[in-house]
mmCIF file of the C-alpha atoms, coordinates in Angstrom:
data_MODEL
# 
_entry.id   MODEL 
# 
loop_
_atom_site.group_PDB 
_atom_site.id 
_atom_site.type_symbol 
_atom_site.label_atom_id 
_atom_site.label_alt_id 
_atom_site.label_comp_id 
_atom_site.label_asym_id 
_atom_site.label_entity_id 
_atom_site.label_seq_id 
_atom_site.pdbx_PDB_ins_code 
_atom_site.Cartn_x 
_atom_site.Cartn_y 
_atom_site.Cartn_z 
_atom_site.occupancy 
_atom_site.B_iso_or_equiv 
_atom_site.pdbx_formal_charge 
_atom_site.auth_seq_id 
_atom_site.auth_comp_id 
_atom_site.auth_asym_id 
_atom_site.auth_atom_id 
_atom_site.pdbx_PDB_model_num 
ATOM 1   C CA . MET A 1 1   ? 37.686 17.465 104.420 1.00 0.00 ? 1   MET A CA 1 
ATOM 2   C CA . GLU A 1 2   ? 38.209 21.095 103.487 1.00 0.00 ? 2   GLU A CA 1 
ATOM 3   C CA . PHE A 1 3   ? 38.933 23.890 105.970 1.00 0.00 ? 3   PHE A CA 1 
ATOM 4   C CA . VAL A 1 4   ? 40.531 27.326 106.153 1.00 0.00 ? 4   VAL A CA 1 
ATOM 5   C CA . ALA A 1 5   ? 43.134 28.374 108.733 1.00 0.00 ? 5   ALA A CA 1 
ATOM 6   C CA . LEU A 1 6   ? 43.009 32.062 109.679 1.00 0.00 ? 6   LEU A CA 1 
ATOM 7   C CA . ASP A 1 7   ? 45.492 34.324 111.450 1.00 0.00 ? 7   ASP A CA 1 
ATOM 8   C CA . PHE A 1 8   ? 45.542 38.082 112.105 1.00 0.00 ? 8   PHE A CA 1 
ATOM 9   C CA . GLU A 1 9   ? 48.286 40.329 113.397 1.00 0.00 ? 9   GLU A CA 1 
ATOM 10  C CA . THR A 1 10  ? 47.268 43.655 114.956 1.00 0.00 ? 10  THR A CA 1 
ATOM 11  C CA . ALA A 1 11  ? 48.901 47.078 115.163 1.00 0.00 ? 11  ALA A CA 1 
ATOM 12  C CA . ASN A 1 12  ? 47.896 47.661 118.765 1.00 0.00 ? 12  ASN A CA 1 
ATOM 13  C CA . LYS A 1 13  ? 45.680 46.274 121.508 1.00 0.00 ? 13  LYS A CA 1 
ATOM 14  C CA . SER A 1 14  ? 42.476 47.341 119.727 1.00 0.00 ? 14  SER A CA 1 
ATOM 15  C CA . ARG A 1 15  ? 40.763 44.450 117.971 1.00 0.00 ? 15  ARG A CA 1 
ATOM 16  C CA . ASN A 1 16  ? 39.964 46.661 114.961 1.00 0.00 ? 16  ASN A CA 1 
ATOM 17  C CA . SER A 1 17  ? 43.652 47.295 114.201 1.00 0.00 ? 17  SER A CA 1 
ATOM 18  C CA . ALA A 1 18  ? 44.335 44.329 111.897 1.00 0.00 ? 18  ALA A CA 1 
ATOM 19  C CA . CYS A 1 19  ? 47.603 44.987 110.064 1.00 0.00 ? 19  CYS A CA 1 
ATOM 20  C CA . SER A 1 20  ? 48.080 41.618 108.349 1.00 0.00 ? 20  SER A CA 1 
ATOM 21  C CA . ILE A 1 21  ? 46.070 38.519 107.521 1.00 0.00 ? 21  ILE A CA 1 
ATOM 22  C CA . GLY A 1 22  ? 47.009 34.983 106.551 1.00 0.00 ? 22  GLY A CA 1 
ATOM 23  C CA . LEU A 1 23  ? 44.547 32.440 105.145 1.00 0.00 ? 23  LEU A CA 1 
ATOM 24  C CA . VAL A 1 24  ? 45.399 28.860 104.217 1.00 0.00 ? 24  VAL A CA 1 
ATOM 25  C CA . THR A 1 25  ? 42.844 26.582 102.556 1.00 0.00 ? 25  THR A CA 1 
ATOM 26  C CA . VAL A 1 26  ? 43.371 22.847 103.098 1.00 0.00 ? 26  VAL A CA 1 
ATOM 27  C CA . LYS A 1 27  ? 41.616 20.084 101.204 1.00 0.00 ? 27  LYS A CA 1 
ATOM 28  C CA . ASP A 1 28  ? 42.123 16.423 102.089 1.00 0.00 ? 28  ASP A CA 1 
ATOM 29  C CA . GLY A 1 29  ? 45.238 17.245 104.093 1.00 0.00 ? 29  GLY A CA 1 
ATOM 30  C CA . ARG A 1 30  ? 46.948 19.394 101.426 1.00 0.00 ? 30  ARG A CA 1 
ATOM 31  C CA . ILE A 1 31  ? 47.207 23.164 101.089 1.00 0.00 ? 31  ILE A CA 1 
ATOM 32  C CA . VAL A 1 32  ? 45.354 24.249 97.936  1.00 0.00 ? 32  VAL A CA 1 
ATOM 33  C CA . ASP A 1 33  ? 45.279 28.041 98.432  1.00 0.00 ? 33  ASP A CA 1 
ATOM 34  C CA . GLU A 1 34  ? 47.242 30.639 100.391 1.00 0.00 ? 34  GLU A CA 1 
ATOM 35  C CA . TYR A 1 35  ? 46.460 34.309 100.895 1.00 0.00 ? 35  TYR A CA 1 
ATOM 36  C CA . TYR A 1 36  ? 48.557 36.953 102.662 1.00 0.00 ? 36  TYR A CA 1 
ATOM 37  C CA . GLN A 1 37  ? 48.209 40.724 102.858 1.00 0.00 ? 37  GLN A CA 1 
ATOM 38  C CA . LEU A 1 38  ? 49.531 43.602 104.873 1.00 0.00 ? 38  LEU A CA 1 
ATOM 39  C CA . ILE A 1 39  ? 46.614 45.833 105.882 1.00 0.00 ? 39  ILE A CA 1 
ATOM 40  C CA . ARG A 1 40  ? 46.492 49.568 106.491 1.00 0.00 ? 40  ARG A CA 1 
ATOM 41  C CA . PRO A 1 41  ? 44.444 49.973 109.709 1.00 0.00 ? 41  PRO A CA 1 
ATOM 42  C CA . LYS A 1 42  ? 41.857 52.742 109.784 1.00 0.00 ? 42  LYS A CA 1 
ATOM 43  C CA . TYR A 1 43  ? 43.594 54.279 112.797 1.00 0.00 ? 43  TYR A CA 1 
ATOM 44  C CA . LEU A 1 44  ? 47.356 54.411 112.295 1.00 0.00 ? 44  LEU A CA 1 
ATOM 45  C CA . TYR A 1 45  ? 48.736 53.763 115.752 1.00 0.00 ? 45  TYR A CA 1 
ATOM 46  C CA . PHE A 1 46  ? 51.323 50.998 116.079 1.00 0.00 ? 46  PHE A CA 1 
ATOM 47  C CA . ASP A 1 47  ? 52.057 49.998 119.656 1.00 0.00 ? 47  ASP A CA 1 
ATOM 48  C CA . PRO A 1 48  ? 55.767 49.278 120.281 1.00 0.00 ? 48  PRO A CA 1 
ATOM 49  C CA . ASP A 1 49  ? 54.787 46.059 122.058 1.00 0.00 ? 49  ASP A CA 1 
ATOM 50  C CA . ASN A 1 50  ? 52.945 44.802 118.976 1.00 0.00 ? 50  ASN A CA 1 
ATOM 51  C CA . ILE A 1 51  ? 55.819 45.816 116.700 1.00 0.00 ? 51  ILE A CA 1 
ATOM 52  C CA . ALA A 1 52  ? 58.180 43.833 118.923 1.00 0.00 ? 52  ALA A CA 1 
ATOM 53  C CA . VAL A 1 53  ? 56.014 40.744 118.403 1.00 0.00 ? 53  VAL A CA 1 
ATOM 54  C CA . ASN A 1 54  ? 55.104 40.872 114.704 1.00 0.00 ? 54  ASN A CA 1 
ATOM 55  C CA . SER A 1 55  ? 57.723 43.286 113.283 1.00 0.00 ? 55  SER A CA 1 
ATOM 56  C CA . ILE A 1 56  ? 55.073 45.243 111.331 1.00 0.00 ? 56  ILE A CA 1 
ATOM 57  C CA . THR A 1 57  ? 55.455 49.031 111.426 1.00 0.00 ? 57  THR A CA 1 
ATOM 58  C CA . GLN A 1 58  ? 53.351 51.971 110.260 1.00 0.00 ? 58  GLN A CA 1 
ATOM 59  C CA . GLU A 1 59  ? 55.759 52.650 107.404 1.00 0.00 ? 59  GLU A CA 1 
ATOM 60  C CA . MET A 1 60  ? 55.229 49.141 106.040 1.00 0.00 ? 60  MET A CA 1 
ATOM 61  C CA . VAL A 1 61  ? 51.464 49.602 105.594 1.00 0.00 ? 61  VAL A CA 1 
ATOM 62  C CA . LEU A 1 62  ? 51.129 53.249 104.503 1.00 0.00 ? 62  LEU A CA 1 
ATOM 63  C CA . ASP A 1 63  ? 50.704 52.285 100.841 1.00 0.00 ? 63  ASP A CA 1 
ATOM 64  C CA . LYS A 1 64  ? 48.711 49.089 101.533 1.00 0.00 ? 64  LYS A CA 1 
ATOM 65  C CA . PRO A 1 65  ? 44.945 48.722 101.079 1.00 0.00 ? 65  PRO A CA 1 
ATOM 66  C CA . GLY A 1 66  ? 42.574 48.981 103.995 1.00 0.00 ? 66  GLY A CA 1 
ATOM 67  C CA . PHE A 1 67  ? 40.465 46.051 105.104 1.00 0.00 ? 67  PHE A CA 1 
ATOM 68  C CA . LYS A 1 68  ? 37.403 47.320 103.235 1.00 0.00 ? 68  LYS A CA 1 
ATOM 69  C CA . GLU A 1 69  ? 39.316 47.191 99.951  1.00 0.00 ? 69  GLU A CA 1 
ATOM 70  C CA . LEU A 1 70  ? 40.578 43.674 100.696 1.00 0.00 ? 70  LEU A CA 1 
ATOM 71  C CA . TRP A 1 71  ? 37.232 42.294 101.863 1.00 0.00 ? 71  TRP A CA 1 
ATOM 72  C CA . PRO A 1 72  ? 36.084 41.177 98.355  1.00 0.00 ? 72  PRO A CA 1 
ATOM 73  C CA . GLU A 1 73  ? 39.204 38.962 98.224  1.00 0.00 ? 73  GLU A CA 1 
ATOM 74  C CA . ILE A 1 74  ? 38.846 37.684 101.812 1.00 0.00 ? 74  ILE A CA 1 
ATOM 75  C CA . LEU A 1 75  ? 35.108 37.015 101.954 1.00 0.00 ? 75  LEU A CA 1 
ATOM 76  C CA . PRO A 1 76  ? 35.013 34.129 99.412  1.00 0.00 ? 76  PRO A CA 1 
ATOM 77  C CA . ARG A 1 77  ? 37.733 32.375 101.412 1.00 0.00 ? 77  ARG A CA 1 
ATOM 78  C CA . LEU A 1 78  ? 35.583 32.451 104.568 1.00 0.00 ? 78  LEU A CA 1 
ATOM 79  C CA . GLN A 1 79  ? 31.944 32.426 103.473 1.00 0.00 ? 79  GLN A CA 1 
ATOM 80  C CA . ASN A 1 80  ? 30.240 29.102 104.266 1.00 0.00 ? 80  ASN A CA 1 
ATOM 81  C CA . LYS A 1 81  ? 33.610 27.502 105.061 1.00 0.00 ? 81  LYS A CA 1 
ATOM 82  C CA . GLN A 1 82  ? 34.965 25.575 108.038 1.00 0.00 ? 82  GLN A CA 1 
ATOM 83  C CA . VAL A 1 83  ? 37.472 27.928 109.652 1.00 0.00 ? 83  VAL A CA 1 
ATOM 84  C CA . VAL A 1 84  ? 40.099 27.307 112.315 1.00 0.00 ? 84  VAL A CA 1 
ATOM 85  C CA . ALA A 1 85  ? 42.384 29.634 114.254 1.00 0.00 ? 85  ALA A CA 1 
ATOM 86  C CA . HIS A 1 86  ? 44.750 29.145 117.177 1.00 0.00 ? 86  HIS A CA 1 
ATOM 87  C CA . PHE A 1 87  ? 43.077 30.824 120.156 1.00 0.00 ? 87  PHE A CA 1 
ATOM 88  C CA . ALA A 1 88  ? 40.219 31.584 117.785 1.00 0.00 ? 88  ALA A CA 1 
ATOM 89  C CA . LYS A 1 89  ? 38.545 33.980 120.212 1.00 0.00 ? 89  LYS A CA 1 
ATOM 90  C CA . PHE A 1 90  ? 41.206 36.559 119.315 1.00 0.00 ? 90  PHE A CA 1 
ATOM 91  C CA . ASP A 1 91  ? 41.053 36.187 115.521 1.00 0.00 ? 91  ASP A CA 1 
ATOM 92  C CA . VAL A 1 92  ? 37.251 36.040 115.378 1.00 0.00 ? 92  VAL A CA 1 
ATOM 93  C CA . ASN A 1 93  ? 37.020 39.170 117.525 1.00 0.00 ? 93  ASN A CA 1 
ATOM 94  C CA . VAL A 1 94  ? 39.523 40.949 115.249 1.00 0.00 ? 94  VAL A CA 1 
ATOM 95  C CA . LEU A 1 95  ? 37.396 40.011 112.246 1.00 0.00 ? 95  LEU A CA 1 
ATOM 96  C CA . ARG A 1 96  ? 34.178 41.136 113.936 1.00 0.00 ? 96  ARG A CA 1 
ATOM 97  C CA . SER A 1 97  ? 35.614 44.420 115.238 1.00 0.00 ? 97  SER A CA 1 
ATOM 98  C CA . THR A 1 98  ? 37.246 45.290 111.920 1.00 0.00 ? 98  THR A CA 1 
ATOM 99  C CA . LEU A 1 99  ? 34.041 44.603 109.991 1.00 0.00 ? 99  LEU A CA 1 
ATOM 100 C CA . GLU A 1 100 ? 32.104 46.755 112.444 1.00 0.00 ? 100 GLU A CA 1 
ATOM 101 C CA . THR A 1 101 ? 34.591 49.591 111.913 1.00 0.00 ? 101 THR A CA 1 
ATOM 102 C CA . TYR A 1 102 ? 33.785 49.593 108.190 1.00 0.00 ? 102 TYR A CA 1 
ATOM 103 C CA . TYR A 1 103 ? 30.050 48.873 108.640 1.00 0.00 ? 103 TYR A CA 1 
ATOM 104 C CA . LEU A 1 104 ? 30.395 45.550 106.837 1.00 0.00 ? 104 LEU A CA 1 
ATOM 105 C CA . PRO A 1 105 ? 28.186 42.558 107.716 1.00 0.00 ? 105 PRO A CA 1 
ATOM 106 C CA . LEU A 1 106 ? 29.588 39.395 109.222 1.00 0.00 ? 106 LEU A CA 1 
ATOM 107 C CA . PRO A 1 107 ? 30.026 36.401 106.908 1.00 0.00 ? 107 PRO A CA 1 
ATOM 108 C CA . ASP A 1 108 ? 28.619 32.951 107.707 1.00 0.00 ? 108 ASP A CA 1 
ATOM 109 C CA . PHE A 1 109 ? 30.944 30.135 108.760 1.00 0.00 ? 109 PHE A CA 1 
ATOM 110 C CA . ASP A 1 110 ? 31.586 27.499 111.428 1.00 0.00 ? 110 ASP A CA 1 
ATOM 111 C CA . PHE A 1 111 ? 34.901 27.535 113.261 1.00 0.00 ? 111 PHE A CA 1 
ATOM 112 C CA . LEU A 1 112 ? 37.081 25.643 115.698 1.00 0.00 ? 112 LEU A CA 1 
ATOM 113 C CA . CYS A 1 113 ? 39.862 26.777 118.023 1.00 0.00 ? 113 CYS A CA 1 
ATOM 114 C CA . SER A 1 114 ? 43.023 24.728 117.476 1.00 0.00 ? 114 SER A CA 1 
ATOM 115 C CA . TRP A 1 115 ? 44.271 25.806 120.927 1.00 0.00 ? 115 TRP A CA 1 
ATOM 116 C CA . LEU A 1 116 ? 41.271 24.104 122.557 1.00 0.00 ? 116 LEU A CA 1 
ATOM 117 C CA . LEU A 1 117 ? 41.501 21.204 120.113 1.00 0.00 ? 117 LEU A CA 1 
ATOM 118 C CA . ALA A 1 118 ? 45.173 20.639 120.959 1.00 0.00 ? 118 ALA A CA 1 
ATOM 119 C CA . LYS A 1 119 ? 44.387 20.640 124.695 1.00 0.00 ? 119 LYS A CA 1 
ATOM 120 C CA . GLN A 1 120 ? 41.904 17.825 124.108 1.00 0.00 ? 120 GLN A CA 1 
ATOM 121 C CA . ALA A 1 121 ? 43.878 15.863 121.506 1.00 0.00 ? 121 ALA A CA 1 
ATOM 122 C CA . PHE A 1 122 ? 47.338 16.210 123.128 1.00 0.00 ? 122 PHE A CA 1 
ATOM 123 C CA . PRO A 1 123 ? 46.607 16.619 126.868 1.00 0.00 ? 123 PRO A CA 1 
ATOM 124 C CA . PHE A 1 124 ? 50.098 15.416 127.798 1.00 0.00 ? 124 PHE A CA 1 
ATOM 125 C CA . LEU A 1 125 ? 51.812 18.510 126.352 1.00 0.00 ? 125 LEU A CA 1 
ATOM 126 C CA . GLU A 1 126 ? 53.266 21.011 128.807 1.00 0.00 ? 126 GLU A CA 1 
ATOM 127 C CA . ARG A 1 127 ? 51.999 24.051 126.841 1.00 0.00 ? 127 ARG A CA 1 
ATOM 128 C CA . PHE A 1 128 ? 49.533 24.685 124.040 1.00 0.00 ? 128 PHE A CA 1 
ATOM 129 C CA . SER A 1 129 ? 50.936 27.804 122.396 1.00 0.00 ? 129 SER A CA 1 
ATOM 130 C CA . LEU A 1 130 ? 51.040 27.692 118.597 1.00 0.00 ? 130 LEU A CA 1 
ATOM 131 C CA . ASP A 1 131 ? 54.812 27.295 118.410 1.00 0.00 ? 131 ASP A CA 1 
ATOM 132 C CA . TYR A 1 132 ? 54.901 24.533 121.028 1.00 0.00 ? 132 TYR A CA 1 
ATOM 133 C CA . VAL A 1 133 ? 52.105 22.440 119.498 1.00 0.00 ? 133 VAL A CA 1 
ATOM 134 C CA . ALA A 1 134 ? 53.433 22.985 115.978 1.00 0.00 ? 134 ALA A CA 1 
ATOM 135 C CA . ALA A 1 135 ? 56.848 21.727 117.096 1.00 0.00 ? 135 ALA A CA 1 
ATOM 136 C CA . TYR A 1 136 ? 55.189 18.628 118.542 1.00 0.00 ? 136 TYR A CA 1 
ATOM 137 C CA . VAL A 1 137 ? 53.503 17.804 115.216 1.00 0.00 ? 137 VAL A CA 1 
ATOM 138 C CA . GLY A 1 138 ? 56.784 18.450 113.381 1.00 0.00 ? 138 GLY A CA 1 
ATOM 139 C CA . PHE A 1 139 ? 56.024 21.788 111.705 1.00 0.00 ? 139 PHE A CA 1 
ATOM 140 C CA . LYS A 1 140 ? 58.694 24.515 111.563 1.00 0.00 ? 140 LYS A CA 1 
ATOM 141 C CA . PHE A 1 141 ? 57.632 28.105 110.921 1.00 0.00 ? 141 PHE A CA 1 
ATOM 142 C CA . GLN A 1 142 ? 58.196 31.807 111.629 1.00 0.00 ? 142 GLN A CA 1 
ATOM 143 C CA . HIS A 1 143 ? 55.988 32.644 114.576 1.00 0.00 ? 143 HIS A CA 1 
ATOM 144 C CA . HIS A 1 144 ? 53.855 35.832 114.478 1.00 0.00 ? 144 HIS A CA 1 
ATOM 145 C CA . GLN A 1 145 ? 53.961 36.044 110.703 1.00 0.00 ? 145 GLN A CA 1 
ATOM 146 C CA . ALA A 1 146 ? 50.307 35.705 109.702 1.00 0.00 ? 146 ALA A CA 1 
ATOM 147 C CA . LEU A 1 147 ? 50.698 33.315 106.769 1.00 0.00 ? 147 LEU A CA 1 
ATOM 148 C CA . ASP A 1 148 ? 53.175 31.098 108.612 1.00 0.00 ? 148 ASP A CA 1 
ATOM 149 C CA . ASP A 1 149 ? 50.932 31.074 111.691 1.00 0.00 ? 149 ASP A CA 1 
ATOM 150 C CA . ALA A 1 150 ? 47.989 30.006 109.514 1.00 0.00 ? 150 ALA A CA 1 
ATOM 151 C CA . ARG A 1 151 ? 50.116 27.224 108.011 1.00 0.00 ? 151 ARG A CA 1 
ATOM 152 C CA . ALA A 1 152 ? 51.092 26.062 111.510 1.00 0.00 ? 152 ALA A CA 1 
ATOM 153 C CA . CYS A 1 153 ? 47.471 26.069 112.623 1.00 0.00 ? 153 CYS A CA 1 
ATOM 154 C CA . ALA A 1 154 ? 46.551 23.999 109.560 1.00 0.00 ? 154 ALA A CA 1 
ATOM 155 C CA . ALA A 1 155 ? 49.344 21.518 110.338 1.00 0.00 ? 155 ALA A CA 1 
ATOM 156 C CA . ILE A 1 156 ? 47.998 21.032 113.870 1.00 0.00 ? 156 ILE A CA 1 
ATOM 157 C CA . VAL A 1 157 ? 44.471 20.360 112.609 1.00 0.00 ? 157 VAL A CA 1 
ATOM 158 C CA . ASN A 1 158 ? 45.786 17.944 109.976 1.00 0.00 ? 158 ASN A CA 1 
ATOM 159 C CA . ALA A 1 159 ? 47.667 16.062 112.707 1.00 0.00 ? 159 ALA A CA 1 
ATOM 160 C CA . VAL A 1 160 ? 44.489 15.777 114.779 1.00 0.00 ? 160 VAL A CA 1 
ATOM 161 C CA . LEU A 1 161 ? 42.379 14.746 111.789 1.00 0.00 ? 161 LEU A CA 1 
ATOM 162 C CA . ALA A 1 162 ? 44.841 11.952 111.008 1.00 0.00 ? 162 ALA A CA 1 
ATOM 163 C CA . LYS A 1 163 ? 43.805 10.378 114.336 1.00 0.00 ? 163 LYS A CA 1 
ATOM 164 C CA . THR A 1 164 ? 40.037 10.574 113.834 1.00 0.00 ? 164 THR A CA 1 
ATOM 165 C CA . PRO A 1 165 ? 37.236 9.445  111.518 1.00 0.00 ? 165 PRO A CA 1 
ATOM 166 C CA . ALA A 1 166 ? 35.642 12.929 111.575 1.00 0.00 ? 166 ALA A CA 1 
ATOM 167 C CA . GLN A 1 167 ? 34.124 14.062 108.288 1.00 0.00 ? 167 GLN A CA 1 
ATOM 168 C CA . ASP A 1 168 ? 33.484 17.689 109.264 1.00 0.00 ? 168 ASP A CA 1 
ATOM 169 C CA . PHE A 1 169 ? 34.200 20.197 112.028 1.00 0.00 ? 169 PHE A CA 1 
ATOM 170 C CA . ARG A 1 170 ? 31.042 19.415 113.951 1.00 0.00 ? 170 ARG A CA 1 
ATOM 171 C CA . GLN A 1 171 ? 31.993 15.749 114.168 1.00 0.00 ? 171 GLN A CA 1 
ATOM 172 C CA . LEU A 1 172 ? 35.545 16.726 115.118 1.00 0.00 ? 172 LEU A CA 1 
ATOM 173 C CA . ALA A 1 173 ? 34.244 19.039 117.841 1.00 0.00 ? 173 ALA A CA 1 
ATOM 174 C CA . ALA A 1 174 ? 31.975 16.326 119.220 1.00 0.00 ? 174 ALA A CA 1 
ATOM 175 C CA . LEU A 1 175 ? 34.828 13.789 119.330 1.00 0.00 ? 175 LEU A CA 1 
ATOM 176 C CA . TYR A 1 176 ? 36.907 16.157 121.473 1.00 0.00 ? 176 TYR A CA 1 
ATOM 177 C CA . LYS A 1 177 ? 34.041 17.498 123.587 1.00 0.00 ? 177 LYS A CA 1 
ATOM 178 C CA . LEU A 1 178 ? 34.056 20.960 122.063 1.00 0.00 ? 178 LEU A CA 1 
ATOM 179 C CA . GLN A 1 179 ? 31.240 23.216 120.989 1.00 0.00 ? 179 GLN A CA 1 
ATOM 180 C CA . CYS A 1 180 ? 31.751 24.307 117.395 1.00 0.00 ? 180 CYS A CA 1 
ATOM 181 C CA . GLY A 1 181 ? 31.850 28.084 117.045 1.00 0.00 ? 181 GLY A CA 1 
ATOM 182 C CA . GLU A 1 182 ? 29.598 29.964 114.635 1.00 0.00 ? 182 GLU A CA 1 
ATOM 183 C CA . VAL A 1 183 ? 29.897 33.287 112.850 1.00 0.00 ? 183 VAL A CA 1 
ATOM 184 C CA . ARG A 1 184 ? 26.591 34.437 111.450 1.00 0.00 ? 184 ARG A CA 1 
ATOM 185 C CA . ARG A 1 185 ? 25.232 37.766 110.283 1.00 0.00 ? 185 ARG A CA 1 
ATOM 186 C CA . SER A 1 186 ? 23.265 37.869 113.524 1.00 0.00 ? 186 SER A CA 1 
ATOM 187 C CA . GLY A 1 187 ? 26.354 37.456 115.735 1.00 0.00 ? 187 GLY A CA 1 
ATOM 188 C CA . VAL A 1 188 ? 29.083 35.139 117.009 1.00 0.00 ? 188 VAL A CA 1 
ATOM 189 C CA . THR A 1 189 ? 29.014 32.010 119.167 1.00 0.00 ? 189 THR A CA 1 
ATOM 190 C CA . LEU A 1 190 ? 32.502 31.131 120.386 1.00 0.00 ? 190 LEU A CA 1 
ATOM 191 C CA . CYS A 1 191 ? 34.106 27.703 120.245 1.00 0.00 ? 191 CYS A CA 1 
ATOM 192 C CA . GLU A 1 192 ? 34.233 26.391 123.807 1.00 0.00 ? 192 GLU A CA 1 
ATOM 193 C CA . GLN A 1 193 ? 34.845 23.215 125.720 1.00 0.00 ? 193 GLN A CA 1 
ATOM 194 C CA . GLN A 1 194 ? 31.612 21.450 126.474 1.00 0.00 ? 194 GLN A CA 1 
ATOM 195 C CA . PRO A 1 195 ? 30.805 21.607 130.179 1.00 0.00 ? 195 PRO A CA 1 
ATOM 196 C CA . GLU A 1 196 ? 31.158 18.403 132.117 1.00 0.00 ? 196 GLU A CA 1 
ATOM 197 C CA . VAL A 1 197 ? 27.775 16.995 132.996 1.00 0.00 ? 197 VAL A CA 1 
ATOM 198 C CA . PRO A 1 198 ? 27.792 15.746 136.611 1.00 0.00 ? 198 PRO A CA 1 
ATOM 199 C CA . PRO A 1 199 ? 26.396 12.239 137.101 1.00 0.00 ? 199 PRO A CA 1 
ATOM 200 C CA . GLU A 1 200 ? 22.859 12.131 138.340 1.00 0.00 ? 200 GLU A CA 1 
ATOM 201 C CA . GLU A 1 201 ? 22.471 11.339 142.010 1.00 0.00 ? 201 GLU A CA 1 
ATOM 202 C CA . PRO A 1 202 ? 20.629 8.085  142.643 1.00 0.00 ? 202 PRO A CA 1 
ATOM 203 C CA . ILE A 1 203 ? 17.012 8.615  143.550 1.00 0.00 ? 203 ILE A CA 1 
ATOM 204 C CA . MET A 1 204 ? 16.396 7.355  147.044 1.00 0.00 ? 204 MET A CA 1 
ATOM 205 C CA . GLU A 1 205 ? 13.376 5.174  147.348 1.00 0.00 ? 205 GLU A CA 1 
ATOM 206 C CA . SER A 1 206 ? 10.716 6.541  149.639 1.00 0.00 ? 206 SER A CA 1 
ATOM 207 C CA . LEU A 1 207 ? 10.755 5.037  153.053 1.00 0.00 ? 207 LEU A CA 1 
ATOM 208 C CA . PHE A 1 208 ? 7.103  5.764  153.514 1.00 0.00 ? 208 PHE A CA 1 
# 
């Protein structure tokens, strides 16, 4: 199976403030491509809280390309791929908001959330943060560095895949009662846990 792990870091609380991206392509359990870039956000405001988390400052990105310039390198790594991110709702929304900022169309790909996947595959864990789950599967990394976070996400998915016969993300989602997310030019459908279907009540026979 081939998939791509994605991670963004942002300059502030706005989802269109991507300041770094990490992409890791995995094929048959092995990393075959890695991509990392610092990104100059369109609006140069770096929140101190974000800097404290990811250590990326305005000075570090002043001479870096903007997302629009990087998109020709990023798009082929996402288009028609199977993509995964830890708490994917965040990363997919960063991608969507940043593309909207530059009036660029959405790509087409299916995606899974490794946070939701870990909750289903390893329900006995106390927490499901990226660092905690990665430690459980034996992967050491530098948290909140986009490429390392993408590698950790990939390691988690590889650990889950090793337990299953799934041949693609839709089969993997079905095995763990998840709805596979979709990014399409027309919009985004998030990866979510499938709702529990209550058992049907027995139909009482008519007494008359």
